[in-house]
N, C-alpha and C positions, 0 to 999 in steps of 0.2 A: 541595503537592509540592514537594520539594527538587529543585533545579536540578541536582545532582550525578548523579541517576539518568539524566537526559537526555542520555547522552553520545554518542549517535549523531546524525549529521546526514543527513537525507534529503531527497530532492526529491519534492514532492508534484505529480502530474501528472494532467491531465485528457484525456480523448479528444476531439479536435476536428478539424474540416476545415481543413488547412493548404494555402495556395496552391502550386500546383506550378510556378509561372512561365509557364505557357502558357494562362493563362485559367481553367484548372480547378482541381481541388484533389484532394487525397488525404487520407484519414483518418490522423491521427498524434497523437503524445503531446506535449503541451505543458506545460512546466513552470509552475506557479501560484506556487509560492513554496519556501523552503526551510523545514524543520521539523525541531525537536529531538525525540528519542524515545528511549525504552528499549525494546529489542528482546530479549523473553525467548526462552530455548532453544526453537526450534522441535520439534514433534513429528510424527512420520511416520506415514502409513497408505497402504495401498493401495486403489485403487479400480478395479473391473472396467469398462473402457471397450472396446466393440466386441471383446469376446471377448480381450482382453489386459488385462494388468495394469498399472496407470499409478501411478507414485509421486506422492503429493500431500502436499507439506510445508505444514503450517500453522504459524503465529507469532502470537503476541499482542503488539501493539506499544503502548506506553502513551505518550500525548502530552498537552499541554495542552488543555483544550477549546476548540474552535472550530467555527464554523457552517460553515465550508466544507469541512471534513474529512467527507466521506460514502461510503457503499458506492458502488462502481464506479470510484473514483478509484485510482491506484496510487502506492506509494511506491517509490523507486529509491535504493539505496545504491550504493557503488562496485562491490560483487560480487554483489547480489541484488536483484530485484524482487518486490515485493508487491502483491498486488491485494487492496484492502479488501473483504472481504465483509460485514462489519457494522461500525458505531460505536457503543459503547455508552457512555454516560456513567454515572459513579457517582452515588450519592446525594446527595453534597454538592456536585456541580459542580466538583469539583476537578481531575479527570482524565477523559480519555476513552479507553478501551480498545478497540482495533482488532482485529478477528478477521481474519487475513489468510491468503491461500493463495500459495505461492510460484508464480511463473510465470516462462517463460524470460527470462532476461537479454537486453536489446537488444545 
């Protein structure tokens, strides 16, 4: 994979229990590391939820293969947050294709 395609820098985040300063904790997203990626143009579709239509935007994100990039984590850019739905390696092991859904940006 050529490095020129990976022009977006994203924050790879995991949901973890974060101390709240009073002896307890709250669930929050913690940055694991920065990752370089190529984001293809998202496609849109609608999904019926509780008698209303909700827009669901999906994107395909290409990254270098890594064992810590799995479904359930999220990728955050300056303007968009993506939830990783599936991580699919190619046959040669040269890239990892992430199928993502768009979630509300923090």
